[in-house]
KEVOKOL-530747 format. One record per residue (C-alpha): chain; residue in three letters; z, x, y. Coordinates in nm, 3 decimals, decimal comma. Example, Ala and Ser with C-alpha at 12.3 -4.5 7.8 and 13.67 -1.06 7.14 Angstrom:
<pts>
+------+------+---------+---------+---------+
! unit ! code !      c3 !      c1 !      c2 !
+------+------+---------+---------+---------+
!    A !  ALA !   0,780 !   1,230 !  -0,450 !
!    A !  SER !   0,714 !   1,367 !  -0,106 !
+------+------+---------+---------+---------+
</pts>
This chain:
<pts>
+------+------+---------+---------+---------+
! unit ! code !      c3 !      c1 !      c2 !
+------+------+---------+---------+---------+
!    A !  UNK !   8,698 !  12,024 !   6,465 !
!    A !  UNK !   8,949 !  12,115 !   6,735 !
!    A !  UNK !   8,915 !  12,478 !   6,840 !
!    A !  UNK !   9,101 !  12,469 !   7,170 !
!    A !  UNK !   9,402 !  12,282 !   7,308 !
!    A !  UNK !   9,486 !  12,229 !   7,674 !
!    A !  UNK !   9,852 !  12,137 !   7,706 !
!    A !  UNK !  10,007 !  11,959 !   8,000 !
!    A !  UNK !  10,343 !  12,117 !   8,082 !
!    A !  UNK !  10,610 !  11,875 !   8,203 !
!    A !  UNK !  10,687 !  11,596 !   7,961 !
!    A !  UNK !  10,473 !  11,768 !   7,699 !
!    A !  UNK !  10,600 !  12,124 !   7,649 !
!    A !  UNK !  10,931 !  12,077 !   7,833 !
!    A !  UNK !  11,141 !  11,774 !   7,921 !
!    A !  UNK !  11,022 !  11,613 !   8,244 !
!    A !  UNK !  11,334 !  11,421 !   8,341 !
!    A !  UNK !  11,589 !  11,702 !   8,321 !
!    A !  UNK !  11,367 !  11,913 !   8,546 !
!    A !  UNK !  11,159 !  11,712 !   8,791 !
!    A !  UNK !  11,372 !  11,404 !   8,846 !
!    A !  UNK !  11,664 !  11,628 !   8,935 !
!    A !  UNK !  11,438 !  11,848 !   9,149 !
!    A !  UNK !  11,291 !  11,558 !   9,346 !
!    A !  UNK !  11,635 !  11,418 !   9,418 !
!    A !  UNK !  11,745 !  11,758 !   9,551 !
!    A !  UNK !  11,426 !  11,840 !   9,743 !
!    A !  UNK !  11,370 !  11,518 !   9,941 !
!    A !  UNK !  11,685 !  11,540 !  10,161 !
!    A !  UNK !  11,611 !  11,905 !  10,242 !
!    A !  UNK !  11,250 !  11,818 !  10,328 !
!    A !  UNK !  11,368 !  11,547 !  10,566 !
!    A !  UNK !  11,611 !  11,780 !  10,742 !
!    A !  UNK !  11,348 !  12,055 !  10,771 !
!    A !  UNK !  11,132 !  11,812 !  10,965 !
!    A !  UNK !  11,405 !  11,691 !  11,197 !
!    A !  UNK !  11,472 !  11,364 !  11,021 !
!    A !  UNK !  11,799 !  11,215 !  10,908 !
!    A !  UNK !  11,848 !  11,234 !  10,532 !
!    A !  UNK !  11,987 !  10,882 !  10,513 !
!    A !  UNK !  12,006 !  10,705 !  10,179 !
!    A !  UNK !  11,735 !  10,465 !  10,293 !
!    A !  UNK !  11,493 !  10,743 !  10,394 !
!    A !  UNK !  11,558 !  10,945 !  10,079 !
!    A !  UNK !  11,494 !  10,639 !   9,861 !
!    A !  UNK !  11,181 !  10,554 !  10,062 !
!    A !  UNK !  11,027 !  10,897 !  10,000 !
!    A !  UNK !  11,135 !  10,899 !   9,636 !
!    A !  UNK !  10,967 !  10,561 !   9,590 !
!    A !  UNK !  10,657 !  10,702 !   9,757 !
!    A !  UNK !  10,662 !  10,973 !   9,492 !
!    A !  UNK !  10,698 !  10,713 !   9,216 !
!    A !  UNK !  11,073 !  10,733 !   9,161 !
!    A !  UNK !  11,274 !  10,412 !   9,186 !
!    A !  UNK !  11,645 !  10,398 !   9,098 !
!    A !  UNK !  11,614 !  10,691 !   8,862 !
!    A !  UNK !  11,305 !  10,555 !   8,688 !
!    A !  UNK !  10,975 !  10,745 !   8,708 !
!    A !  UNK !  10,651 !  10,550 !   8,734 !
!    A !  UNK !  10,413 !  10,710 !   8,477 !
!    A !  UNK !  10,127 !  10,649 !   8,720 !
!    A !  UNK !  10,327 !  10,760 !   9,025 !
!    A !  UNK !  10,280 !  11,082 !   9,220 !
!    A !  UNK !  10,567 !  11,283 !   9,071 !
!    A !  UNK !  10,439 !  11,219 !   8,719 !
!    A !  UNK !  10,103 !  11,386 !   8,762 !
!    A !  UNK !   9,994 !  11,472 !   9,117 !
!    A !  UNK !   9,966 !  11,817 !   9,277 !
!    A !  UNK !  10,180 !  11,916 !   9,575 !
!    A !  UNK !   9,884 !  11,861 !   9,806 !
!    A !  UNK !   9,839 !  11,505 !   9,682 !
!    A !  UNK !  10,214 !  11,434 !   9,700 !
!    A !  UNK !  10,215 !  11,569 !  10,057 !
!    A !  UNK !   9,934 !  11,331 !  10,150 !
!    A !  UNK !  10,128 !  11,036 !  10,007 !
!    A !  UNK !  10,449 !  11,133 !  10,187 !
!    A !  UNK !  10,280 !  11,200 !  10,521 !
!    A !  UNK !  10,102 !  10,867 !  10,493 !
!    A !  UNK !  10,430 !  10,686 !  10,430 !
!    A !  UNK !  10,595 !  10,863 !  10,724 !
!    A !  UNK !  10,300 !  10,789 !  10,953 !
!    A !  UNK !  10,348 !  10,416 !  10,889 !
!    A !  UNK !  10,693 !  10,460 !  11,041 !
!    A !  UNK !  10,555 !  10,647 !  11,340 !
!    A !  UNK !  10,662 !  10,989 !  11,211 !
!    A !  UNK !  10,398 !  11,260 !  11,215 !
!    A !  UNK !  10,415 !  11,556 !  10,976 !
!    A !  UNK !  10,098 !  11,751 !  10,901 !
!    A !  UNK !   9,980 !  11,748 !  10,540 !
!    A !  UNK !   9,935 !  12,129 !  10,520 !
!    A !  UNK !  10,289 !  12,183 !  10,648 !
!    A !  UNK !  10,434 !  11,923 !  10,412 !
!    A !  UNK !  10,246 !  12,074 !  10,118 !
!    A !  UNK !  10,378 !  12,421 !  10,198 !
!    A !  UNK !  10,734 !  12,298 !  10,236 !
!    A !  UNK !  10,727 !  12,086 !   9,918 !
!    A !  UNK !  10,577 !  12,369 !   9,715 !
!    A !  UNK !  10,838 !  12,615 !   9,838 !
!    A !  UNK !  11,130 !  12,375 !   9,787 !
!    A !  UNK !  11,023 !  12,264 !   9,438 !
!    A !  UNK !  10,941 !  12,620 !   9,330 !
!    A !  UNK !  11,281 !  12,738 !   9,449 !
!    A !  UNK !  11,448 !  12,458 !   9,255 !
!    A !  UNK !  11,261 !  12,475 !   8,923 !
!    A !  UNK !  11,229 !  12,855 !   8,899 !
!    A !  UNK !  11,592 !  12,935 !   8,967 !
!    A !  UNK !  11,772 !  13,141 !   8,705 !
!    A !  UNK !  12,004 !  12,850 !   8,634 !
!    A !  UNK !  11,714 !  12,625 !   8,526 !
!    A !  UNK !  11,741 !  12,529 !   8,160 !
!    A !  UNK !  11,427 !  12,391 !   7,997 !
!    A !  UNK !  11,481 !  12,129 !   7,729 !
!    A !  UNK !  11,224 !  12,155 !   7,450 !
!    A !  UNK !  11,091 !  11,914 !   7,188 !
!    A !  UNK !  11,036 !  12,159 !   6,905 !
!    A !  UNK !  11,065 !  12,526 !   6,810 !
!    A !  UNK !  10,793 !  12,652 !   7,043 !
!    A !  UNK !  10,737 !  12,986 !   6,869 !
!    A !  UNK !  10,687 !  12,814 !   6,533 !
!    A !  UNK !  10,443 !  12,566 !   6,688 !
!    A !  UNK !  10,243 !  12,832 !   6,871 !
!    A !  UNK !  10,225 !  13,057 !   6,565 !
!    A !  UNK !  10,101 !  12,757 !   6,365 !
!    A !  UNK !   9,823 !  12,694 !   6,618 !
!    A !  UNK !   9,727 !  13,061 !   6,628 !
!    A !  UNK !   9,706 !  13,068 !   6,247 !
!    A !  UNK !   9,442 !  12,796 !   6,280 !
!    A !  UNK !   9,246 !  13,018 !   6,525 !
!    A !  UNK !   9,302 !  12,764 !   6,803 !
!    A !  UNK !   9,265 !  12,882 !   7,163 !
!    A !  UNK !   9,572 !  12,772 !   7,362 !
!    A !  UNK !   9,561 !  12,675 !   7,727 !
!    A !  UNK !   9,769 !  12,508 !   7,995 !
!    A !  UNK !   9,642 !  12,254 !   8,249 !
!    A !  UNK !   9,915 !  12,149 !   8,491 !
!    A !  UNK !   9,955 !  12,011 !   8,842 !
!    A !  UNK !  10,238 !  12,259 !   8,893 !
!    A !  UNK !  10,190 !  12,590 !   9,078 !
!    A !  UNK !  10,094 !  12,911 !   8,901 !
!    A !  UNK !  10,430 !  13,066 !   8,991 !
!    A !  UNK !  10,628 !  12,777 !   8,847 !
!    A !  UNK !  10,406 !  12,737 !   8,540 !
!    A !  UNK !  10,421 !  13,105 !   8,447 !
!    A !  UNK !  10,795 !  13,115 !   8,513 !
!    A !  UNK !  10,843 !  12,823 !   8,275 !
!    A !  UNK !  10,631 !  12,976 !   7,997 !
!    A !  UNK !  10,815 !  13,307 !   8,041 !
!    A !  UNK !  11,152 !  13,133 !   8,028 !
!    A !  UNK !  11,077 !  12,954 !   7,701 !
!    A !  UNK !  10,925 !  13,272 !   7,557 !
!    A !  UNK !  10,570 !  13,156 !   7,485 !
!    A !  UNK !  10,356 !  13,289 !   7,769 !
!    A !  UNK !  10,197 !  13,552 !   7,542 !
!    A !  UNK !  10,052 !  13,277 !   7,323 !
!    A !  UNK !   9,853 !  13,126 !   7,611 !
!    A !  UNK !   9,493 !  13,236 !   7,648 !
!    A !  UNK !   9,440 !  13,033 !   7,964 !
!    A !  UNK !   9,668 !  12,906 !   8,241 !
!    A !  UNK !   9,523 !  12,642 !   8,471 !
!    A !  UNK !   9,757 !  12,552 !   8,756 !
!    A !  UNK !   9,762 !  12,463 !   9,125 !
!    A !  UNK !   9,655 !  12,779 !   9,307 !
!    A !  UNK !   9,554 !  12,599 !   9,628 !
!    A !  UNK !   9,189 !  12,613 !   9,526 !
!    A !  UNK !   9,152 !  12,446 !   9,187 !
!    A !  UNK !   9,098 !  12,071 !   9,187 !
!    A !  UNK !   9,376 !  11,885 !   9,004 !
!    A !  UNK !   9,336 !  11,680 !   8,687 !
!    A !  UNK !   9,146 !  11,465 !   8,605 !
!    A !  UNK !   8,877 !  11,667 !   8,785 !
!    A !  UNK !   8,663 !  11,866 !   8,541 !
!    A !  UNK !   8,729 !  12,211 !   8,692 !
!    A !  UNK !   9,008 !  12,337 !   8,463 !
!    A !  UNK !   8,846 !  12,177 !   8,158 !
!    A !  UNK !   8,514 !  12,352 !   8,226 !
!    A !  UNK !   8,685 !  12,685 !   8,303 !
!    A !  UNK !   8,858 !  12,670 !   7,967 !
!    A !  UNK !   8,544 !  12,562 !   7,779 !
!    A !  UNK !   8,321 !  12,825 !   7,938 !
!    A !  UNK !   8,570 !  13,110 !   7,907 !
!    A !  UNK !   8,603 !  13,060 !   7,531 !
!    A !  UNK !   8,257 !  12,919 !   7,451 !
!    A !  UNK !   8,395 !  12,584 !   7,339 !
!    A !  UNK !   8,211 !  12,253 !   7,323 !
!    A !  UNK !   8,387 !  11,962 !   7,501 !
!    A !  UNK !   8,444 !  11,778 !   7,173 !
!    A !  UNK !   8,619 !  12,088 !   7,034 !
!    A !  UNK !   8,889 !  12,069 !   7,303 !
!    A !  UNK !   9,198 !  11,851 !   7,275 !
!    A !  UNK !   9,408 !  11,765 !   7,579 !
!    A !  UNK !   9,773 !  11,703 !   7,494 !
!    A !  UNK !   9,972 !  11,528 !   7,766 !
!    A !  UNK !  10,224 !  11,261 !   7,855 !
!    A !  UNK !  10,034 !  11,064 !   8,121 !
!    A !  UNK !   9,734 !  10,835 !   8,152 !
!    A !  UNK !   9,594 !  11,096 !   8,391 !
!    A !  UNK !   9,594 !  11,354 !   8,110 !
!    A !  UNK !   9,402 !  11,112 !   7,888 !
!    A !  UNK !   9,149 !  11,054 !   8,168 !
!    A !  UNK !   9,118 !  11,432 !   8,204 !
!    A !  UNK !   9,021 !  11,453 !   7,837 !
!    A !  UNK !   8,792 !  11,151 !   7,817 !
!    A !  UNK !   8,602 !  11,212 !   8,143 !
!    A !  UNK !   8,511 !  11,558 !   8,018 !
!    A !  UNK !   8,425 !  11,476 !   7,659 !
!    A !  UNK !   8,744 !  11,604 !   7,499 !
!    A !  UNK !   8,992 !  11,462 !   7,249 !
!    A !  UNK !   9,285 !  11,281 !   7,413 !
!    A !  UNK !   9,627 !  11,319 !   7,248 !
!    A !  UNK !   9,912 !  11,134 !   7,416 !
!    A !  UNK !  10,277 !  11,226 !   7,363 !
!    A !  UNK !  10,568 !  10,986 !   7,411 !
!    A !  UNK !  10,814 !  11,262 !   7,507 !
!    A !  UNK !  10,748 !  11,229 !   7,881 !
!    A !  UNK !  10,708 !  10,951 !   8,135 !
!    A !  UNK !  10,481 !  10,721 !   7,934 !
!    A !  UNK !  10,522 !  10,456 !   7,670 !
!    A !  UNK !  10,245 !  10,384 !   7,421 !
!    A !  UNK !  10,112 !  10,095 !   7,630 !
!    A !  UNK !  10,068 !  10,327 !   7,929 !
!    A !  UNK !   9,793 !  10,514 !   7,747 !
!    A !  UNK !   9,599 !  10,188 !   7,721 !
!    A !  UNK !   9,268 !  10,256 !   7,548 !
!    A !  UNK !   9,226 !  10,614 !   7,666 !
!    A !  UNK !   9,423 !  10,807 !   7,402 !
!    A !  UNK !   9,245 !  10,893 !   7,077 !
!    A !  UNK !   9,581 !  10,968 !   6,917 !
!    A !  UNK !   9,944 !  10,909 !   7,019 !
!    A !  UNK !  10,235 !  11,108 !   6,874 !
!    A !  UNK !  10,605 !  11,112 !   6,955 !
!    A !  UNK !  10,606 !  11,476 !   7,067 !
!    A !  UNK !  10,430 !  11,807 !   7,011 !
!    A !  UNK !  10,657 !  11,854 !   6,709 !
!    A !  UNK !  10,412 !  11,626 !   6,526 !
!    A !  UNK !  10,100 !  11,811 !   6,644 !
!    A !  UNK !  10,042 !  12,027 !   6,331 !
!    A !  UNK !  10,056 !  11,720 !   6,109 !
!    A !  UNK !   9,809 !  11,541 !   6,337 !
!    A !  UNK !   9,572 !  11,839 !   6,330 !
!    A !  UNK !   9,585 !  11,832 !   5,951 !
!    A !  UNK !   9,479 !  11,465 !   5,958 !
!    A !  UNK !   9,205 !  11,524 !   6,214 !
+------+------+---------+---------+---------+
</pts>
């Protein structure tokens, strides 16, 4: 029986493409200029491709889809180093985090949702389910998002990039959630839109629920998802079946 749910955020609770694809396109040229590089079309496209974005398409196994800012910074600095350009990973991480946070937490940001979030959360609470978040995003950005869509008060746990936690699929956030609420691994479902989310569930003994509302198609979940639904709108029905 599922007693706790760890939700991914982008692509699962809110639309990924309207937020992060736009943000990446805006952030990369600024990042280049901050580091004394020309924001030419070729360089912008090169860094976007490094992040897993190619001609407006997001690779479901690419960096932007699931990696933390620290991991994205490592990828970008590695790509730049191959061109003889040195930028330190800590500096790049700090800059990327600041630029993305500024972009996605602005007051003009509109989050596109997949269902009536209050109805969904009240449904889960009526089942006595503990609700958590496990995201590669920063705490500031994650909490800002949950506040903006009016559901932060439903969340019993928020696991995000605080500069110390290890990112998914590492066990750290899963174990924090399990220990804090005295849950067995098999009582925890991970709901997410990437293969990485499914690995996060399966490596830690949880139930893997893939959603098709984000960057992945059904085939991208391969054999790792226990269940695949179109979006979290279908989650109550799935829980009834489980």
